C-alpha positions, -999 to 999 in steps of 0.1 A, spaced: 710 -642 -207 726 -661 -234 713 -699 -246 741 -717 -232 736 -700 -196 697 -713 -205 711 -750 -211 727 -748 -178 701 -734 -157 677 -761 -174 703 -791 -166 708 -777 -134 670 -777 -126 669 -811 -142 693 -826 -120 679 -809 -91 647 -825 -96 660 -857 -102 674 -860 -66 643 -844 -51 626 -869 -64 648 -898 -57 646 -886 -22 605 -882 -22 608 -920 -34 635 -932 -7 616 -916 20 579 -926 7 570 -890 2 547 -883 -25 548 -848 -28 586 -843 -29 585 -868 -54 561 -852 -76 575 -818 -73 608 -832 -79 596 -850 -116 579 -813 -122 614 -797 -118 631 -825 -140 606 -816 -168 609 -780 -163 644 -784 -170 644 -801 -199 621 -779 -214 643 -749 -206 671 -767 -225 646 -780 -250 637 -743 -258 674 -730 -256 683 -753 -283 653 -745 -307 663 -709 -305 698 -720 -312 685 -736 -339 666 -708 -355 695 -687 -350 715 -711 -371 689 -710 -400 691 -675 -402 729 -675 -404 729 -702 -430 702 -679 -450 721 -649 -449 755 -670 -457 737 -685 -486 723 -651 -500 761 -633 -494 772 -666 -515 746 -660 -543 753 -623 -546 794 -629 -543 789 -650 -573 764 -627 -593 788 -594 -590 819 -616 -594 833 -607 -556 852 -639 -544 855 -625 -512 820 -619 -506 811 -655 -518 838 -668 -494 824 -651 -469 789 -665 -473 797 -698 -477 816 -699 -441 784 -679 -426 761 -705 -441 783 -738 -430 785 -720 -396 751 -718 -395 741 -750 -404 764 -764 -379 752 -744 -351 718 -765 -363 732 -795 -363 746 -791 -328 713 -782 -312 694 -811 -324 
C-alpha cells in the first residue's frame, strides 16, 4: 500500500471519528464520543506516519542526487551532474510537501 493510500485511509478514519464523536456528543453517549475521538487520533497518526515515511524517502532521493551531482562534476559528466541535480530537487520537494 502506497503512502498516498495510507494518507487517504488516515483521513477517512479521522473524519469517521469526528462524525462519531459529534454524534456521541449530540446524543449524550460518552462511550461513542470517546470512541470517535480515539478514531480521530488514530487517523491523524496514520497520516503523520505516511508523511514521515515520505520525508525519509525524499531525504534519500536528495542525498542520492547530490552524490550523482558531485560524481558527475568530478568526472566531467554533465549528464550525470544534471540528473543528480534534478533528483536532489525532487527529493527536497518531496520533503517540503510532506511537512
